[in-house]
N, C-alpha and C positions, 0 to 999 in steps of 0.2 A: 144575207144568207142566200146561197145559190138556189135557184128555182128547181123544184123536184116534183115530178108528176108521179102519182100512184106510188107513194113511198110505202114500203112495208111498215106495219104498225110498230115493230120493235125499234126502228130508227126514229119514227115519230115520237115515241115515248121519250127517248134521250134528248132529241132536239127541242121538244116542247119544254121539257123540264129545264134544260140549259137556258133557253130563252127567258123563262119566267124567273129563274134565279138571277140572271143578269139585270132584270127589271123588277126586282123584288119589292120595290115600294109602290108598284102599280098593280091594278087588277084588269083583266081583259075578258071580253066575251069571245066566243069562238071565231066570229067574223073578224074582229080586230086582230086577233092572233093570227088568223089565216092570212090577212092582208100583210101584216108585218113579216110573216114567214114566206110570203109570195106563194101561197097555196090558193089557186084560183079556179078549181073545179069542184062541183058539188060532191063528187065521190070522196075526194081527199078531205074536204071540209067535214063530211060526216065521220070519216076516220079520225079527224082531229077532235071532234066532239066526243067520240068514244074514248079516245086517249085521255082527254081531260077528266072524264068520269072515272076512268081506271086509276089515274093519278090521285084523284080525290079519295077513292076507295082505299088506296094503299097508303094514304096519309102524306103524300108528297106535296099536294096543293090543297088549298081551302077555297070554298065557294063563299066569297065575301058578301055577295048578294045574288039574287036569282040570275043564273046564267053568266056570272062574272067570276073569274078564277085568278088566284094569286098564289105564288110559291109560299109554302109554309116557311115560317121564320127559321132560316138556316144560317143566319149570320153567326160569326164567331165573336163572342163577346169576351172581353178581358178587362181587368181593372189595373190601374197603375198610376204612377205619378208623372204628370206632364212637365216637360222641361222645354221651355221656349228658346229659340234662337232670336237674335236681334232683328231678323228680317220677318218674323211673324210665323214661320214654320216651327214645328216642334217635334219632340220625340216623347213617347210614353215609355217609361221604365217600369217593366212588370216585375222582373226578378233577375238576379245575376245569371240564372241558367237560361233565360229566354231573351232572344235578340230584342233590342229596342225597336219600337214600332214608329215609323215615320208618319207624321201628320202634316199633310200639305197645308200651305197657307189657305185660310178660309174654311178649313175643316175642323177647327178647334172649338166650334160652337161658342159658349160663353165662359170658357175656362180661362183661369189665370195661371201664371207660372207657379208650379209647386202643388197645384190642386190634385186631389185624388179623383180620377175620372174613369168612366166606363166607356170603352171604345169598341167599335166594330172593326175587325181586322179583315183586310182583303189584299190580294196581290194583283197588281196590274199585269197585263200580259207582257211577257218578256222581261219582267222584273222579279228577281228572286227575293229581294228584300221586302219584308212585311211593311205594308202601308195600312193606314186606317183612318177613321174619323171619330171624333168625340160624339158620343150619344147623350151623355149627361154628366154633370158634375156631382160626384158622390159626396165629397167633403172639401170645403174651402181650406186651403193651407193658411190663409190669412184674409182678413176683411178690412184691414187698415193699411193705408198706403200714404207715402209722402210724395209731394210734387209741387210744382210752381203753378199758381193760379193765374188764369187769364180772364179778366173781367170784361164783360160787354154790358150794354145798357139793360138787357132783359135776362141774362143768364151768365153762367161762367163755365169754363172748362179748367180742369186740373191736368197738367201734363206730368205724368209720373216720372220720378227720378230714375227708377229702375228700368234699364234699357230692355229688359225682357217682358215688361208690361207693354203690350203692343197697341193699346188703345188709350185715348184720353177719357177722363171721367166728366160726365155732365153734372153740373151743380146748379140748382135753382138759386135765384138771387137772394131769396130769404134764408138760404142755407149756407151762405158764405161766411158767416160769423164775423162780418165786418172786415174781412181780409182785403188788403189793397192789391191792385194789379202788380204782378211780379213777385209777390211774397211767397215764401215757403209755407205750406200748410200740411196738416195731417187730416186725412179724410177717412170716412167710414163708408164702405160699399153698402148700398141698400138693395138694389135689384138691377137686373138686366132684362128689360122687356123684350119679348120675342119680336123680331123684325126691326129692332132699332140698332144703330151702329155703335152706340156708346152706352156703357153702364152708368147708372145713376149713383150719386154719392152725396154726402154732406160733409162740410168742414166741421171737425170737432176740436181743432186746435190751430191757432195761428202761430207758427214757429218763429217768424221774423223775416227780415230782408235777406233775399238770396245773396250768397257770396260773403256774408259776415261769418266770422269764425264760430261764435256760439250758435248761431242759427244752423249752420251746416253740420256741426257736431250733434246738435239736438236732432236734426233731420236724420242723420245716420242712426242714432239711437232709436228714433221713432220708426224708421224704416224696418229695422230688425226686431222691433218689439222689446227693446231694452229699457228697463225702468230707470227713470231719472233719480228716484230716491226710494228709500224703504217706506212702506206705509207706517203711519203713526203707531198703530197697534203692534207692528213688528219691532219698531224701535223701543217701544215701552216694554215689551217682553224681554228684549235684550238687556235693558237697563235694570230689570228686576233680578237678573241672574246673580247668584252668589259666586263671585269670582275670586274670593280670597283663598289662599293656600292654608289648609288647616292641618294640625298635628294628626287628627283622626284619619284624614285621607292619606297623609304621608305614610302612616303606619301600614296601609294596605299595599304599598308600592315598593319596588326596589329602588334604593336610594343611590343616585349617581352624583349628588351635590359636591362631593369631595374629589371627584375625578375631573381631570382637565377636559373642558367642553367649550366649543366655540361654534359660531355660525359663519357661513361664507355666502354672501349674497351680492346682488348689484348695488352699486354705491347709492342709488336713489330708492332702494327698497324700503317699504314701510311695514311690511309684515314678514316675519321670519318663521316659517313653519317647519324647518328642519335644522338639526344641529348634529355635530359629530363629537364623540368623546373618544379618548385614546389613553390607554395605560399599558405598561409592560408588566406581564405576569411573572411570577417567580420561576415558572418553567421556561422562560425565555420567549414565550409566545406573546402576541399582541391582542388585547381586547379592544375591539372597535365597536362603539355604540352608534347606531343610526337612530336618532331621537326625533320623533315626529309629534307635533303639537296634538294633544289629546282633545280634539274638538268634540268627540262624542261624550266626553265627561259633562259638557254643557249643553250639547245639542241632542235632545232626547226625541225619540221617534214620535211622530204624530202631533208634535207641538206646533204652534204657529210659526216658530223659528225654523223648524225642520221642514214644514210644508213650503215655506218661502225658499229655503235652500234647494229643495227638490225642484221647484218651479224654475229657479234660475239655473241650477245644475252646474254652473261654472262661472268663474269671474271672467270678465271681458276686458281686455287691455287695448284701449284706443290710444291714439298717438299722444293725447294730452290728459288722459284720465283713466281710472280703473272703475269699472262697474262691478262691485264686489258681490260675491255669493253670500257672504255673511255680513251682518252689521259691524260697524267699526269697533264696538265694545268687544267683540270676539276677534275679528281679523287683525286689529292693530294693537290690542291690549291683552285680554285674557289668554288668547291662544298664540300670541306672538312671542317667540322665544328671545325676548330682548335681553341685552347684556345686564349682568348683575341683578337678575331677578330669578326667583324660584318659579318653576313652571311644571305643570303636569304634562307627561308625554306618554305616547305608546311607542315602544322601542323594539328594534331588532338588534340583538347584540351578538357579535361574532368573535370567536377565539380563532386567531389566524397564526400560522407559523410565518417565518420570514419569507417564504415563497408564496404568501397570500392563500395558502390552502386552508380551508375551514376545518377546524378540529371539533368545534362545538358551536351550537347556536341556541339562542334563547329569545322568546318573544313574550312581551308582557307590559304591564303598566309601570311607569317610573316617575320619579321626580328628579329634575335636573337644575343646575345653576350654570348659566352661560358666563364664562370668564371673559369672553372677548367677542366683539362683533367685527368680523373682517369683511372688507369688500374684495371682489375678485382681483382687482388691480393690486391691492396690498399683498394678497397671497401670491400672486404671480411674481411680484418683485422679490418676495422671500424665496421662492423657488429658484429664481434666476440668480440672486446674489448670495443665497444661503446665509442671510442675515435678517434679524428681526424677531418680533415676539413669537414665542412658541415655535422657533425655527426647527428644533428636532422633531417635534410632533408633526409639523406640516410636511417636512421632508420625508418622514416615514410614511405618512398617509399618501403622499405623491408617489413614492416608490411602490407601495402596495397596489395603488390604483392602476399604475402602469402594467403591473403583472396581470391584474384582472382584465385590463383592456386587451392585452396581448392574447390571453386565453380566449376572450370573447371573439376576437378577430379570427383565431384559428378554427373556431366552431361555426363561423359563417355570419358574424355580425357585420352589417353594411354601414359604412360611414359616409354620410352625405354632409359635407362641410359647407353649408350655405350661409353666406353673410346676412345678418339681420339689419334691415334699414331702420335708422333712428333719426329723429329730427331734433335740433335745438330750436326752442320756441322763445319768442320774446313775451313780455307781460301780457300782450294782447292775444297771444296764441298763434302769432304769425311765424312761419318757419324762417329762421335766419341761417340755417346751415344743415347739412346732412352728414351723418357719420355711420359707420358700419360696426356692428358688434360681431366679432369673430371669436370662436372658441379657442382658448389657450389651455395650458395645463391646469390652471386653477379651476376653470369651468369643468374640465374633464374629470378632475379629482372628485368633485361633488357628484357629477353625473355617474361615475362608476360605482360609488358607494350607494347612491339612490337606486341604481339599476340592480345592484346586488340585493338590497333589501326588498325591492319589489319582486324579484325573481324568487327569493327564498320564502317570502310570505305566500306567494302563489303556490309553490311546491308544498309548503306546510299545509295549506288549506285544501289543495286539490290532488296531490300526488298519492296514489294508493299504496298501501302496505309500507307506510313510513315507519321509521324506528321510533318506538314509544319513548325512548330516552331523550328524544329531541322535541317533546311536546311543549317545553317551556313550563310556565306555571300551570297549576291545576292538576286534577287527578286524572286517572285513566278514564277513557270514555265508557260510560255506563251502557250496558246492553239495552236494546229496545228503544234508544233515543234516535229520532230522525236526524239524518245528516243534512246540513245546509248545502244548498247549491253554492257555487263560487262565482264571484265576479272576476272575469278575466279581461285583460287587454289583449286582443288578438290581431294579428296581421297576416293575412293569407299569402300564400305563395303566388307570385306573379303568374298569369296565364301564359302558356307556351306560345300562343300567337303573339302576345305582347313582347315576349323575350325574343322571338324570331324576328319580329319587326325591328327591334332594337339592334339585334345582331346583324341583320342584313344592312342596316344603315351604317353602323360603325365599321363594318368590314371594308367600306370604301376608303377608310382612313388607315387601314392596316390593323384594326383592333378586332377582338372577338369576345363574345359572351357565351358561356357554356349553357346549354339547355338540357333539361331532363334530370339533373341531379341538384337537389336543394343547396347542399353545401358548396359544390363546385360552382354553381351559378353565383352564389353570394361572393365567393372568393374571386371569381372572374370580374364581377362588377366592381369590387374594391380595387382590383388591379387596374381596371379600366379608368376609374376615377383618379387613381394616382398617375397613370400614364398620360392623361390628357391635361394635367396641370400645366398652366402657362402656355398651352398650345392654342392655335387659332380656333380650333374646334371645341375648346373646353366648355364654353357656355352652352353650346348647342347639345353636346353629348350629355352633360350633367342634367340639362332640362329634360331630355328624352329618357334618361335613366330614371329620373323621379317620376315621370309620367307613366312609366311601365309598371310602377308599383301600385297595388291596391291601397285603399285607405284603412288605417287601423280603427277598430271599433271596440266597444264594450259589449260583452255577452256572457251568458252562463255556459255556453258551449265552447269548450276549449279546442282550439286548433293550432295553438302555439303562436309565437311571434317571429315570423320569418325574418324581418328586417334586423332584429336583434340576435337571432339565432338561438332563441330560448324555447324550450318545449312548454314551460309554464311561465306566465308573466301576468302581473296585475299592476294596479296603481294604488300604492299605500302611502306615498310620501308627501302628498299635498292636499290634506283635507280642508285647509282654509279656503282653497280655490277650486276644488273639484269634488262633486258629490260622490262619484264612484269610490274615491278614497275613503269617504265617510262610511259607505257601505262595507268596504273591505275591513275597516277598523271594527265595525260591529260584527262582521263575520268572524274575525279573528278572536274577538272577545267571546263570542258564542261558542267557538271551537274550544277555547281554553276553559270556559265555564260549563260546557256541555249543555247548551240550550239552543232552541231554534230561533233564528232571527226572522227570516221571511221565507215564504214558499218560492219555489223556483220560478213560477210564472210571474210572481210579483217582482222578483229580482230582474227577470228578463225585460219586463216592461220598463223598469227604471233604467236599465242598461240602454235600451233603445232611445229613451228620452234623452239620456245623457249624451249619447252619440249624436243625436240630432242637434242638441244645443251646442255641442262642441263645434259642429260644422257651421252653425249659425254664427257663433262667436268668431270663428276664423274669417268668415265672410265680412262681418262687421269690422274686424280689425283691418282687413285688406282695403275695405271701402274708406276707412279713415286715413290710411296711408296714401291711397290714391288721391284723396282730396288734398292732402298736404303736398304731394308731389306736384299737382297741378298748380296749387297756390305758390309753391316755391319757384315755379317757372313763369309766373305771370309777368314779372318785370324783366324777363330774359327773352322776350320775343325778338327774333332776328339774330340771336346769338348762335354761334356754331359750336357743336359738340361732337366728340367721337362717340360712336355707339356700336352696338352689336345687334344684329337681327335676331330677335327673341321669339318671333312667331310669324307664321306665314298662313294667310287665309285667302279665300277667293276675293275678299274685299280690299286686301292690302297687306302691308308688312308692319309688324310690330317691331319697334326698335327701342332697346334699353340703353340709356346714356350711361357710359362706363363710370364717370366720376361721381354720379349721384343716384344711379339705379332708377331714375325716373323713366317710365315707359310711355311711349306714344305711338301713333300710327301714321304711316305714309300710305294714304289711300290710293288704290290702283287708278282711280279716275284722275288723280293729280299727277300721275307719272306720264307726262306728256311726250317724252322722248320716243315712246314706242307704244304699241298695243301689246299688253302682257297677258299671258295665260297662266293659270294656277296649276302647278304640278303637285298634287296632293301627296302622291307616293314618295316624292323626293324632297318635300318641304321647301319648295322654291317657286319663284316667278320667272318665267322665260319670255323674253321679248320676241314677238313673232317675226319682226323685220330684221332687227339687229342681232338676235340670238343672245343678247345680254341676259345674264342670270343673276338673280339675287336669292341666295340660299340661307336657310336657318344657320345662324352662327357666324355669318359674314360680318367683318368689320366695315363700318360705313361712316361717313361724315354727314351730319344732318344739321338743319336749322330749325329752331323752334318757330313754328308758323302760327299756332293758336293755342291758347290755354283757356278752356271753358270751365269756369268754376261751377256753373249751374249743372252742367252735364258730367262734370268730373272727367273731361276728355282732353288729351293732348294731341295736337296734330303737328307732325314734322314734315319736312321735305328734304330731299337730297341737296347738298351744297351746290351742285352744278345743275339743278333742275330747271331753274328759270333765270337765265343770265340778266334779263332786265331787272328782275327783282333784286338780284345780287348787287347790281350797280346802285339801286336805290338804297340798299342797306349800307353799302360802302360809303355812299355820300352822307348818309345819316350819321355814320360813325365819325367821318371827317368833321362834320358840323359840330357834333358833340365834343370832339377833341379840341377844335378851335375855341368853342365856347368855354 
């Protein structure tokens, strides 16, 4: 601070307070303060002392001890969820309305990824983005972690699998549970002592040898807190359920057993929670029944089975197994709409004319008999050849579904047609091949009728001033009864800045995205996705379009589903594998029978938990796919593949191999032909000397350099990156060929 003689008191007031705020963790006497502020005569020092007393009187500073002053706590505290990057820095997410707060490396205290933390926010000079530091951990997101143990004679360390855990865990020798060096283990965090570099933990389970199929799959399950099995008491409760179909219960339900009904599912499906029925009415219209397994007939609120279902919230589908929400007695038997068996359902029944316009609708409990179990492939063949079992019914359903789809498109539904990666596995669980599941008419047929049921149930539950003639079973609502809140599946409108970012980027290729009007934006995105088909920039633009969209969640606060173009939407059609659907079934029954199910705040809490568990399930599924991708390429080191740049970061380029969708990284430190700079605004790397550019969406030829099963990482390099290595690879290929 510049030297200033005989400063007027009003300026001293501001300068002293500013200095103390910038050094808020320390206290100063007037001499120390004067020295720091370069006040070096007695008159000004006396004025400084008077200023300090005045600041104390006005409450701006406190006297921590006699003659020592400190700025009153003026820090800006907030709480939020901490999200680490792989380099140890992090961001704290406070709310959608508040910008994320950057936490520099070394300022995260003892927080782990996902923890709820209290932070102090500050802005560095010349930096408009908020920065901060972690003050304390309010709540741990998790205390159990998976990693590889490294044994030394006196202690051990566990290196976590999860890349966003930025420290290794210290484990005492007596707490290793007999684990051998290099094995995968599950640890329990104990404490992180102040001043130490590593948190303390103990091994609670030895998972097995790193790199083995069962070990790695169990490690993924343990990492995400997925249960291996149901507790014995839960299995016992499931086995005690009365699952037989009784005449007494049938009498309470609408009987569909004589109407043509079938299921359409993946060829390897084990549970069938939805079926379609179809019959032509005397007036020429079609009656289409969407029949959903009546899980709530068996799953009663607050029972041990229900509490377990709440806790799991969703079934999780890893590459080689399902972690179910419900025990097998329910998911694969009592609630599975298996062929040639009578089953209880909750149904949405629609009377449609030939143009798929709904004339009447009905919701209620039913009993059905499935005449046939179809796979998607069987139905697709019937649609294409117009031959096979129930051909007239299937072709009618396909025609009506296409009308529904066209109407949905006109109202702003967005169609992302992303291929789903699947692996063929041998008996040991090793991947022997990769294939892609794409949606054809058979898949879309089912999807369109499920979407119709979900939308109409949501409207029935939540739309005000509905027609009483469409209530379905039950009497008119009695006055004085409390209304239930509704569980919605909502998808917010993309933020304008995200859409502008997308529009600015695609404009370089001659495309555009409308901004400002919901329906026009959706229509322009659909047109964009059609226009980029089979173009060089397809992968890049599809990826950016997906990233511009917010995530769908469950909530009692309806804001519509932007991606589908629906004002009202919920999940009703999969109660075997999603707990929100169970809640919606109970809400529908409560509406029809005029009683209260749960209070709004209780429903909202369950919605948030379900959204969180859905996110966790998606992460676990991605982790299992990533592991199999790495495993699939372990015997393909040195092989060349065609790829597309799927991501650009300051650390390097992500490349997705076209033929198998396996994604790896070409690290910038390994790009030896030039020194590259990261152009974040344009999603590209630019060579400083050569001007060579690698952009998102570029087609490239790569070589598999490394496949690390422990870290689940793939490293690639460009084909022409290292001529010497290329010669070695060619020599090796010649040798193998001669051999």
